[in-house]
Backbone as JSON, one array per atom type, in Angstrom:
{
  "sequence": "AQIRGLSQASRNTSKAINFIQTTEGNLNEVEKVLVRMKELAVQSGNGTYSDADRGSIQIEIEQLTDEINRIADQAQYNQMHMLSNKSAAQNVRTAEELGMQPAKINTPASLSGSQASWTLRVHVGANQDEAIAVNIYAANVANLFAGEGAQAAPAQEGAQQEGVQATPAPVAAPTPGGVNSPINVITAVDANMSLAKIEDAIRMVSDQRANLGAFQNRLESIKDSTEYAIENLKASYAQIKDATMTDEIVASTT",
  "N": [[76.29, 141.28, 103.1], [79.05, 140.85, 102.96], [79.63, 140.08, 105.57], [78.23, 137.66, 105.7], [79.61, 136.24, 103.74], [82.17, 136.05, 104.91], [81.51, 134.61, 107.19], [80.77, 132.16, 106.09], [83.25, 131.48, 105.04], [84.67, 131.09, 107.41], [83.36, 128.81, 108.4], [84.04, 127.03, 106.36], [86.8, 126.89, 106.77], [86.92, 125.67, 109.28], [85.86, 123.12, 108.68], [87.87, 122.2, 106.96], [90.06, 122.11, 108.68], [89.24, 120.07, 110.43], [89.17, 117.96, 108.59], [91.92, 117.77, 107.94], [93.03, 117.15, 110.45], [91.91, 114.62, 110.89], [93.05, 113.21, 108.75], [95.8, 113.47, 109.34], [95.95, 112.09, 111.76], [95.49, 109.45, 110.94], [97.7, 109.11, 109.26], [99.68, 109.18, 111.16], [99.3, 106.71, 112.4], [99.98, 105.02, 110.27], [102.68, 105.68, 110.04], [103.7, 104.67, 112.44], [103.47, 101.92, 111.97], [105.26, 101.66, 109.82], [107.67, 102.31, 111.07], [107.97, 100.11, 112.74], [108.28, 98.16, 110.74], [110.72, 98.98, 109.72], [112.41, 98.42, 111.88], [112.26, 95.63, 111.83], [113.37, 95.08, 109.31], [116.0, 95.97, 109.67], [116.73, 94.19, 111.64], [116.53, 91.75, 110.25], [118.56, 92.1, 108.43], [120.81, 91.55, 109.83], [123.64, 89.55, 110.02], [123.69, 87.34, 111.68], [121.33, 86.01, 111.75], [119.26, 83.22, 110.92], [117.93, 81.51, 107.97], [115.42, 80.58, 108.63], [114.76, 82.27, 110.74], [114.58, 84.7, 109.37], [112.47, 84.09, 107.73], [110.36, 84.02, 109.54], [110.35, 86.69, 110.3], [109.63, 87.82, 107.87], [106.99, 87.02, 107.66], [105.76, 88.63, 109.6], [106.3, 91.11, 108.47], [104.7, 91.02, 106.17], [102.18, 90.97, 107.33], [102.17, 93.5, 108.42], [102.29, 95.14, 106.16], [99.79, 94.61, 105.13], [98.32, 95.79, 107.15], [98.91, 98.49, 106.8], [97.6, 98.98, 104.37], [95.0, 98.51, 105.26], [94.59, 100.62, 107.08], [94.82, 102.8, 105.32], [92.68, 102.31, 103.58], [90.47, 102.45, 105.28], [90.57, 104.94, 106.38], [88.67, 107.74, 106.72], [86.76, 110.69, 105.96], [83.74, 112.01, 106.41], [82.65, 109.97, 104.76], [84.53, 109.98, 102.75], [87.4, 108.63, 101.38], [90.37, 109.54, 102.24], [93.03, 108.72, 102.07], [93.39, 106.87, 100.1], [92.91, 105.78, 96.68], [90.46, 104.85, 95.96], [87.89, 105.83, 96.07], [86.43, 107.38, 94.25], [83.93, 106.9, 93.03], [82.32, 106.88, 95.21], [81.89, 109.35, 96.21], [80.03, 111.28, 95.39], [77.95, 112.6, 96.78], [79.45, 113.69, 98.88], [81.12, 115.28, 97.41], [79.44, 117.32, 96.65], [79.15, 118.65, 99.02], [81.75, 119.15, 100.07], [83.13, 119.74, 97.79], [85.1, 119.3, 94.75], [88.02, 119.81, 93.4], [90.89, 120.19, 91.31], [94.0, 121.92, 92.0], [96.49, 124.51, 91.65], [99.36, 124.0, 93.36], [102.15, 123.94, 95.67], [104.39, 121.21, 95.86], [105.99, 119.14, 98.19], [109.4, 118.08, 97.82], [109.96, 115.4, 98.45], [107.6, 114.17, 97.95], [107.09, 114.37, 95.31], [107.15, 112.34, 93.44], [104.95, 110.83, 93.88], [101.6, 109.45, 94.14], [99.04, 111.69, 94.1], [96.3, 111.67, 96.14], [94.13, 113.28, 96.84], [93.22, 116.69, 96.24], [93.0, 119.25, 98.39], [91.14, 122.05, 98.55], [90.49, 125.19, 99.84], [88.16, 127.67, 100.37], [88.71, 130.72, 101.72], [87.93, 133.3, 102.14], [85.74, 136.2, 101.73], [85.3, 136.45, 99.05], [85.13, 134.49, 96.02], [87.56, 133.96, 94.8], [89.45, 133.81, 96.74], [91.33, 131.52, 97.9], [93.06, 128.64, 99.2], [95.27, 125.79, 98.91], [96.14, 122.27, 99.28], [97.89, 119.22, 98.72], [96.78, 115.86, 99.29], [98.21, 112.79, 99.9], [98.08, 109.42, 98.75], [98.3, 106.78, 101.09], [98.66, 104.07, 100.92], [100.15, 100.77, 100.5], [100.96, 100.43, 97.84], [101.46, 103.04, 96.95], [103.25, 104.11, 98.85], [105.58, 102.63, 98.56], [106.31, 103.17, 96.0], [108.4, 104.51, 94.75], [110.02, 105.65, 91.9], [107.92, 104.97, 90.39], [105.38, 106.12, 90.21], [103.62, 109.06, 89.25], [103.06, 112.42, 90.24], [99.84, 114.01, 90.47], [98.78, 116.04, 87.72], [99.05, 119.57, 87.94], [96.36, 121.8, 87.88], [93.87, 124.27, 87.16], [90.58, 124.38, 88.41], [86.98, 124.8, 88.16], [85.79, 127.33, 90.31], [84.2, 127.08, 93.43], [82.03, 127.9, 96.15], [83.19, 127.06, 99.35], [84.68, 124.12, 100.87], [86.87, 122.19, 99.03], [87.67, 119.07, 97.67], [89.51, 117.09, 95.6], [89.55, 114.03, 93.85], [92.58, 112.97, 92.64], [94.12, 112.36, 89.4], [95.3, 109.06, 88.75], [98.43, 107.62, 88.33], [99.81, 104.98, 86.33], [101.56, 102.27, 87.84], [105.05, 101.3, 87.61], [106.54, 98.16, 86.69], [108.05, 96.24, 89.27], [108.29, 98.3, 91.01], [105.98, 99.83, 92.36], [104.32, 97.6, 93.07], [106.02, 95.75, 94.21], [106.74, 93.5, 96.8], [107.76, 94.02, 100.22], [110.68, 92.58, 100.97], [112.45, 90.49, 103.06], [113.86, 88.18, 103.12], [116.5, 87.46, 102.62], [119.73, 88.76, 103.7], [120.65, 90.68, 101.91], [118.3, 91.35, 100.51], [116.89, 92.4, 102.66], [118.34, 94.72, 103.26], [117.93, 96.19, 100.92], [115.17, 96.5, 101.07], [115.03, 97.96, 103.38], [115.87, 100.49, 102.58], [113.7, 101.22, 100.97], [111.67, 101.3, 102.9], [112.59, 103.33, 104.58], [112.4, 105.48, 102.82], [109.62, 105.55, 102.55], [108.85, 106.19, 105.16], [109.94, 108.73, 105.31], [108.4, 110.0, 103.39], [105.8, 109.9, 104.53], [106.27, 111.29, 106.9], [107.02, 113.81, 105.9], [104.67, 114.51, 104.61], [102.95, 114.72, 106.79], [104.13, 116.87, 108.11], [103.74, 118.84, 106.17], [100.94, 118.97, 106.08], [100.5, 119.75, 108.71], [101.62, 122.31, 108.73], [99.88, 123.53, 106.93], [97.49, 123.31, 108.34], [98.09, 124.98, 110.53], [98.21, 127.4, 109.19], [95.55, 127.6, 108.35], [94.26, 127.81, 110.83], [95.23, 130.26, 111.71], [94.12, 131.88, 109.72], [91.41, 131.46, 110.25], [91.16, 132.63, 112.81], [91.74, 135.34, 112.2], [89.67, 135.83, 110.44], [87.39, 135.53, 112.06], [87.84, 137.69, 113.74], [87.61, 139.78, 111.92], [84.92, 139.5, 111.25], [83.67, 140.17, 113.68], [84.44, 142.87, 113.89], [83.19, 143.94, 111.6], [80.5, 143.47, 112.22], [80.25, 145.1, 114.47], [80.75, 147.6, 113.32], [78.63, 147.73, 111.52], [76.49, 147.78, 113.31], [76.92, 150.25, 114.55], [76.6, 151.99, 112.39], [73.94, 151.45, 111.77], [72.69, 152.31, 114.13], [73.34, 155.02, 114.04], [71.98, 155.79, 111.74], [69.34, 155.32, 112.5], [69.14, 157.21, 114.52], [69.42, 159.59, 113.08], [67.08, 159.43, 111.56], [65.14, 159.61, 113.53], [65.64, 162.16, 114.53], [65.09, 163.62, 112.24], [62.37, 163.14, 111.96], [61.26, 164.49, 114.05], [61.64, 167.11, 113.66]],
  "CA": [[76.81, 140.23, 102.22], [80.43, 140.58, 103.32], [79.62, 139.32, 106.81], [77.8, 136.3, 105.36], [80.71, 135.59, 103.03], [83.22, 135.73, 105.87], [81.0, 133.55, 108.07], [80.91, 130.92, 105.34], [84.68, 131.18, 104.98], [85.04, 130.55, 108.71], [82.87, 127.43, 108.45], [84.88, 126.25, 105.44], [88.09, 126.67, 107.41], [86.72, 124.68, 110.35], [85.74, 121.81, 108.03], [89.18, 121.81, 106.44], [90.9, 121.75, 109.83], [88.8, 118.73, 110.85], [89.64, 117.03, 107.56], [93.37, 117.6, 108.07], [93.29, 116.45, 111.7], [91.58, 113.22, 110.67], [94.07, 112.67, 107.85], [97.08, 113.41, 110.04], [95.86, 111.02, 112.74], [95.68, 108.17, 110.24], [99.09, 109.06, 108.81], [100.47, 108.85, 112.34], [99.21, 105.26, 112.57], [100.79, 104.43, 109.2], [104.09, 105.88, 110.36], [104.05, 103.72, 113.49], [103.66, 100.61, 111.33], [106.5, 101.73, 109.03], [108.81, 102.27, 112.01], [108.12, 98.7, 113.13], [108.83, 97.46, 109.59], [112.14, 99.33, 109.65], [113.08, 97.63, 112.91], [112.34, 94.25, 111.36], [114.32, 95.02, 108.2], [117.34, 96.06, 110.27], [116.94, 92.92, 112.34], [116.75, 90.69, 109.26], [119.84, 92.34, 107.77], [121.88, 91.07, 110.7], [124.19, 88.29, 109.51], [123.59, 86.24, 112.64], [120.01, 85.38, 111.67], [119.14, 82.1, 109.99], [116.84, 81.65, 106.99], [114.16, 80.36, 109.35], [114.49, 83.51, 111.47], [114.14, 85.71, 108.41], [111.14, 83.69, 107.28], [109.41, 84.47, 110.57], [110.28, 88.15, 110.2], [108.89, 88.12, 106.65], [105.56, 86.85, 107.95], [105.29, 89.84, 110.29], [106.36, 92.2, 107.48], [103.52, 90.92, 105.3], [101.03, 91.39, 108.13], [102.25, 94.95, 108.59], [101.9, 95.78, 104.89], [98.32, 94.52, 105.08], [97.78, 96.76, 108.09], [99.0, 99.81, 106.17], [96.48, 99.08, 103.42], [93.74, 98.6, 106.0], [94.47, 101.99, 107.58], [94.57, 103.7, 104.18], [91.34, 102.07, 103.03], [89.43, 102.79, 106.24], [90.66, 106.35, 106.76], [87.56, 108.44, 106.07], [86.14, 111.91, 106.49], [82.43, 112.17, 105.76], [82.57, 108.92, 103.75], [85.55, 110.18, 101.72], [88.64, 107.94, 101.72], [91.38, 110.54, 101.87], [94.37, 108.14, 101.92], [93.41, 105.87, 99.04], [92.35, 106.27, 95.42], [89.37, 103.95, 95.59], [86.58, 106.33, 96.45], [85.87, 108.36, 93.31], [82.52, 106.63, 92.78], [81.57, 106.95, 96.45], [81.95, 110.68, 96.78], [79.18, 112.24, 94.71], [77.3, 113.44, 97.78], [80.49, 114.43, 99.58], [81.62, 116.29, 96.49], [78.53, 118.45, 96.68], [79.34, 119.39, 100.26], [83.13, 119.59, 100.23], [83.66, 120.17, 96.5], [86.14, 118.46, 94.18], [88.73, 120.61, 92.4], [92.35, 120.27, 91.29], [94.48, 123.28, 92.24], [97.93, 124.71, 91.53], [99.96, 124.12, 94.68], [103.52, 123.47, 95.76], [104.51, 119.86, 96.36], [107.3, 118.84, 98.76], [110.24, 117.28, 96.93], [109.88, 113.99, 98.79], [106.31, 113.66, 97.51], [106.9, 114.74, 93.91], [106.98, 111.15, 92.61], [103.9, 110.04, 94.49], [100.25, 109.65, 93.63], [98.18, 112.55, 94.9], [94.99, 111.08, 96.28], [93.17, 114.37, 96.84], [93.66, 118.07, 96.39], [92.08, 119.96, 99.28], [91.11, 123.48, 98.22], [89.64, 125.81, 100.84], [87.82, 129.09, 100.18], [88.96, 131.28, 103.05], [87.57, 134.72, 102.17], [84.38, 136.54, 101.32], [85.23, 136.33, 97.6], [85.39, 133.13, 95.55], [88.93, 133.77, 94.35], [90.32, 133.73, 97.9], [91.39, 130.09, 98.22], [94.37, 128.02, 99.35], [95.14, 124.36, 98.61], [97.22, 121.36, 99.66], [97.67, 117.85, 98.24], [96.76, 114.73, 100.2], [98.78, 111.68, 99.13], [97.68, 108.07, 99.13], [99.23, 106.17, 102.03], [98.62, 102.61, 100.85], [101.45, 100.15, 100.21], [101.31, 100.67, 96.44], [102.01, 104.38, 96.77], [104.37, 104.35, 99.76], [106.77, 101.97, 98.05], [106.29, 103.33, 94.55], [109.66, 105.03, 94.22], [109.82, 106.46, 90.7], [106.91, 104.35, 89.56], [104.14, 106.89, 90.06], [103.82, 110.49, 89.05], [102.07, 113.25, 90.92], [98.76, 114.49, 89.62], [99.11, 117.32, 87.09], [98.42, 120.73, 88.57], [95.51, 122.53, 86.96], [92.82, 125.03, 87.82], [89.23, 123.94, 88.15], [85.96, 125.81, 88.44], [85.79, 127.68, 91.72], [82.91, 127.05, 94.08], [82.12, 128.28, 97.54], [83.3, 125.96, 100.28], [85.89, 123.31, 100.94], [86.84, 121.32, 97.86], [88.7, 118.04, 97.66], [89.38, 116.43, 94.31], [90.34, 112.83, 93.57], [93.55, 113.29, 91.6], [94.39, 111.27, 88.47], [96.24, 108.07, 89.27], [99.36, 107.15, 87.31], [100.06, 103.54, 86.35], [102.87, 101.94, 88.4], [105.97, 100.54, 86.78], [106.87, 96.86, 87.27], [109.2, 96.22, 90.15], [108.3, 99.47, 91.88], [104.82, 99.97, 93.22], [103.74, 96.36, 93.57], [107.02, 94.86, 94.77], [106.59, 93.34, 98.24], [108.93, 94.24, 101.05], [111.26, 91.25, 101.09], [113.59, 90.43, 103.99], [114.23, 86.76, 103.19], [117.96, 87.42, 102.71], [120.31, 90.0, 104.23], [120.7, 91.64, 100.8], [116.92, 91.81, 100.32], [116.52, 93.21, 103.82], [118.96, 96.04, 103.12], [117.22, 96.9, 99.85], [113.85, 96.85, 101.58], [115.22, 99.0, 104.38], [115.91, 101.77, 101.88], [112.31, 101.53, 100.59], [110.91, 101.64, 104.1], [113.03, 104.66, 105.02], [111.8, 106.46, 101.9], [108.2, 105.64, 102.88], [108.75, 106.94, 106.41], [110.23, 110.13, 104.99], [107.24, 110.52, 102.67], [104.71, 110.11, 105.48], [106.68, 112.36, 107.81], [106.96, 115.09, 105.18], [103.26, 114.86, 104.38], [102.4, 115.17, 108.07], [104.64, 118.23, 108.34], [103.07, 119.72, 105.21], [99.56, 119.15, 106.54], [100.55, 120.52, 109.94], [101.83, 123.72, 108.36], [98.63, 123.99, 106.31], [96.52, 123.48, 109.42], [98.45, 126.19, 111.27], [97.79, 128.53, 108.38], [94.09, 127.68, 108.41], [93.86, 128.29, 112.15], [95.5, 131.69, 111.71], [93.1, 132.51, 108.87], [90.12, 131.4, 110.97], [91.19, 133.65, 113.87], [91.64, 136.67, 111.6], [88.33, 135.94, 109.86], [86.46, 135.78, 113.17], [88.07, 139.07, 114.19], [87.03, 140.66, 110.9], [83.45, 139.42, 111.38], [83.29, 140.97, 114.86], [84.59, 144.29, 113.55], [82.15, 144.32, 110.65], [79.22, 143.52, 112.94], [80.26, 146.3, 115.3], [80.61, 148.76, 112.43], [77.27, 147.72, 110.99], [75.6, 148.2, 114.4], [77.1, 151.69, 114.74], [75.97, 152.67, 111.25], [72.5, 151.29, 111.92], [72.25, 153.19, 115.22], [73.45, 156.4, 113.57], [70.9, 156.0, 110.78], [68.08, 155.42, 113.25], [69.16, 158.51, 115.21], [69.14, 160.62, 112.06], [65.68, 159.34, 111.18], [64.34, 160.12, 114.65], [65.81, 163.62, 114.54], [64.39, 164.17, 111.07], [60.92, 163.03, 112.14], [60.81, 165.38, 115.13], [61.92, 168.51, 113.32]],
  "C": [[78.24, 139.85, 102.59], [80.5, 139.76, 104.6], [79.23, 137.87, 106.54], [78.91, 135.54, 104.65], [81.83, 135.18, 103.97], [82.79, 134.62, 106.82], [81.1, 132.2, 107.39], [82.36, 130.51, 105.24], [85.17, 130.58, 106.29], [84.58, 129.1, 108.86], [83.69, 126.53, 107.54], [86.21, 125.9, 106.1], [87.99, 125.63, 108.51], [86.61, 123.27, 109.78], [87.1, 121.31, 107.56], [90.11, 121.4, 107.56], [90.53, 120.36, 110.34], [89.27, 117.66, 109.88], [91.12, 116.72, 107.74], [93.71, 116.85, 109.35], [93.01, 114.96, 111.57], [92.64, 112.54, 109.8], [95.39, 112.47, 108.58], [97.08, 112.3, 111.09], [96.07, 109.65, 112.11], [97.1, 108.02, 109.72], [100.02, 108.72, 109.97], [100.47, 107.34, 112.58], [100.03, 104.54, 111.5], [102.27, 104.54, 109.53], [104.56, 104.93, 111.46], [104.32, 102.33, 112.91], [104.97, 100.59, 110.54], [107.73, 101.67, 109.92], [109.04, 100.84, 112.47], [108.71, 97.9, 111.97], [110.32, 97.76, 109.44], [112.94, 98.54, 110.67], [113.28, 96.19, 112.45], [113.33, 94.1, 110.22], [115.75, 95.09, 108.7], [117.7, 94.74, 110.96], [117.27, 91.81, 111.35], [118.08, 90.86, 108.54], [121.03, 91.9, 108.59], [122.36, 89.7, 110.23], [124.07, 87.11, 110.44], [122.26, 85.52, 112.57], [120.0, 84.27, 110.62], [118.02, 82.37, 109.0], [115.48, 81.49, 107.66], [113.76, 81.61, 110.13], [113.93, 84.58, 110.53], [112.75, 85.38, 107.86], [110.06, 84.14, 108.26], [109.23, 85.99, 110.52], [109.46, 88.56, 108.98], [107.39, 88.01, 106.87], [105.0, 88.09, 108.63], [105.28, 91.04, 109.34], [105.1, 92.2, 106.62], [102.25, 91.33, 106.05], [101.0, 92.92, 108.28], [101.89, 95.7, 107.3], [100.38, 95.72, 104.71], [97.68, 95.56, 106.0], [97.84, 98.18, 107.52], [97.85, 100.01, 105.18], [95.14, 99.21, 104.13], [93.53, 100.02, 106.52], [94.12, 102.94, 106.45], [93.16, 103.55, 103.65], [90.23, 102.54, 103.97], [89.5, 104.24, 106.72], [89.6, 107.15, 106.0], [87.25, 109.76, 106.76], [84.85, 112.11, 105.72], [82.29, 111.24, 104.55], [83.57, 109.09, 102.61], [86.85, 109.54, 102.2], [89.82, 108.81, 101.3], [92.77, 109.95, 101.63], [94.41, 106.99, 100.93], [92.75, 106.46, 97.81], [91.1, 105.51, 95.0], [87.99, 104.58, 95.65], [85.94, 107.3, 95.47], [84.37, 108.16, 93.12], [81.66, 106.81, 94.03], [81.3, 108.39, 96.9], [81.08, 111.72, 96.08], [78.52, 113.17, 95.71], [78.32, 114.29, 98.52], [81.03, 115.54, 98.71], [80.74, 117.53, 96.51], [78.75, 119.3, 97.92], [80.74, 119.98, 100.36], [83.74, 120.08, 98.93], [84.77, 119.26, 96.03], [86.86, 119.24, 93.1], [90.23, 120.42, 92.46], [92.78, 121.71, 91.51], [95.98, 123.34, 92.04], [98.52, 124.94, 92.91], [101.39, 123.65, 94.62], [103.55, 122.09, 96.39], [105.89, 119.65, 96.95], [108.09, 117.89, 97.87], [110.1, 115.79, 97.2], [108.59, 113.36, 98.31], [106.1, 113.82, 96.01], [106.73, 113.53, 93.0], [105.84, 110.28, 93.08], [102.54, 110.35, 93.89], [99.46, 110.54, 94.58], [96.79, 111.94, 94.94], [93.88, 112.13, 96.2], [93.9, 115.7, 96.77], [92.61, 118.8, 97.21], [92.21, 121.45, 99.02], [90.08, 124.16, 99.12], [89.41, 127.28, 100.49], [87.81, 129.75, 101.55], [88.59, 132.76, 103.16], [86.15, 134.94, 101.72], [84.2, 136.4, 99.82], [85.65, 134.94, 97.16], [86.83, 132.9, 95.15], [89.92, 133.72, 95.51], [90.35, 132.28, 98.38], [92.84, 129.65, 98.36], [94.19, 126.51, 99.2], [96.35, 123.58, 99.09], [96.87, 119.98, 99.1], [97.64, 116.87, 99.41], [97.23, 113.52, 99.39], [98.33, 110.33, 99.67], [98.74, 107.44, 100.02], [99.08, 104.66, 102.06], [99.99, 102.08, 100.44], [101.89, 100.47, 98.79], [101.96, 102.03, 96.25], [103.24, 104.62, 97.63], [105.67, 103.76, 99.23], [106.88, 102.08, 96.54], [107.63, 103.76, 93.99], [109.4, 105.93, 93.05], [108.65, 105.97, 89.87], [105.65, 105.14, 89.35], [104.47, 108.35, 89.94], [102.72, 111.26, 89.76], [101.01, 113.71, 89.93], [99.14, 115.82, 89.0], [98.36, 118.45, 87.76], [97.59, 121.47, 87.54], [94.45, 123.26, 87.77], [91.46, 124.47, 87.44], [88.25, 125.06, 88.41], [85.91, 126.07, 89.93], [84.37, 127.69, 92.26], [83.11, 127.45, 95.52], [82.26, 127.04, 98.4], [84.65, 125.33, 100.32], [85.82, 122.3, 99.82], [87.98, 120.32, 97.94], [88.5, 117.17, 96.44], [90.17, 115.15, 94.26], [91.29, 113.13, 92.42], [93.73, 112.11, 90.66], [95.46, 110.34, 89.01], [97.13, 107.57, 88.13], [99.57, 105.65, 87.44], [101.44, 103.26, 86.92], [103.74, 101.21, 87.4], [106.3, 99.23, 87.46], [108.1, 96.97, 88.16], [109.25, 97.4, 91.09], [107.15, 99.41, 92.85], [104.41, 98.66, 93.86], [104.76, 95.37, 94.13], [106.81, 94.73, 96.27], [107.89, 93.69, 98.96], [109.48, 92.87, 101.43], [112.48, 91.29, 102.0], [114.09, 89.0, 104.14], [115.74, 86.58, 103.28], [118.46, 88.75, 103.26], [120.35, 91.08, 103.15], [119.31, 92.23, 100.56], [116.49, 92.74, 101.45], [117.09, 94.61, 103.71], [118.3, 96.86, 102.02], [115.84, 97.36, 100.33], [113.94, 97.95, 102.62], [115.23, 100.38, 103.73], [114.5, 102.19, 101.45], [111.5, 102.0, 101.78], [111.29, 103.03, 104.6], [112.47, 105.76, 104.13], [110.32, 106.66, 102.22], [107.99, 106.43, 104.17], [108.96, 108.43, 106.15], [109.03, 110.76, 104.28], [106.09, 110.84, 103.63], [105.03, 111.26, 106.42], [106.58, 113.73, 107.15], [105.51, 115.5, 104.92], [102.62, 115.35, 105.68], [102.85, 116.59, 108.38], [103.95, 119.24, 107.44], [101.64, 120.01, 105.64], [99.51, 119.97, 107.83], [100.73, 122.0, 109.68], [100.57, 124.32, 107.75], [97.56, 124.23, 107.36], [96.8, 124.74, 110.23], [98.02, 127.45, 110.51], [96.28, 128.71, 108.43], [93.61, 128.23, 109.75], [94.11, 129.79, 112.28], [94.46, 132.45, 110.89], [91.75, 132.55, 109.58], [90.06, 132.48, 112.05], [91.01, 135.06, 113.29], [90.26, 136.9, 110.98], [87.29, 136.25, 110.94], [86.6, 137.21, 113.68], [87.45, 140.06, 113.21], [85.51, 140.67, 110.99], [82.97, 140.27, 112.55], [83.36, 142.46, 114.56], [83.5, 144.78, 112.6], [80.78, 144.43, 111.32], [79.13, 144.77, 113.8], [80.07, 147.56, 114.46], [79.2, 148.87, 111.89], [76.28, 148.21, 112.05], [75.69, 149.7, 114.62], [76.43, 152.48, 113.62], [74.45, 152.63, 111.36], [71.96, 152.23, 113.0], [72.27, 154.66, 114.77], [72.32, 156.74, 112.6], [69.56, 156.17, 111.48], [68.0, 156.77, 113.97], [68.82, 159.64, 114.25], [67.67, 160.63, 111.68], [64.77, 159.9, 112.28], [64.4, 161.64, 114.7], [65.02, 164.26, 113.41], [62.88, 164.16, 111.27], [60.38, 163.97, 113.2], [61.06, 166.85, 114.83], [61.0, 168.99, 112.21]]
}
């Protein structure tokens, strides 16, 4: 039973690593778009640009914000949209496979005012109470530029199940002028204000990538130690089985 439990834990860990790699890859694409938006905001803040120039820059900014939403909406793992909050109704089947549970975890300070899209909880041991968790944050425009407008999902314990669990977190209502405000670079003043928002968004994405990377490293270490434990248990079981058979043979011949 212990070998089977550890084998399941190893499979859970592999699924979670794949989930994180997929999420991190999409966050990397979002960060590239944000870096381009920062370049444009700095450019628009230059006093040598005309209103017509800034109007052209604004058009590209709007296209880039649409691209961020597209990436967030299309980022999927097993039909689960990990970077948006739109998929609660789509994930009944995925929930059965990967699970859906809130968990008590630590949140990086830069993400504490953001909407948690999912909580990924991974059972990593032979027992059900051996689990670790990490939050996945929505990377759409509404959340990236939310500022103080959104609150993180409340931390709570859910029922524990075997496997990898990812829970759609409660979504807080945005405040006017925060979440839904467009990035505006029409004037130099607007460009400088938007630059601060963009830099905050870049910091949020970068911190989330670092957080996920650290979690993945931990999972890989756990997977290695689990595989080692499985090998040792199998070897021990084989030795015990051989010894038992030897005893039985000796007993039957005496």
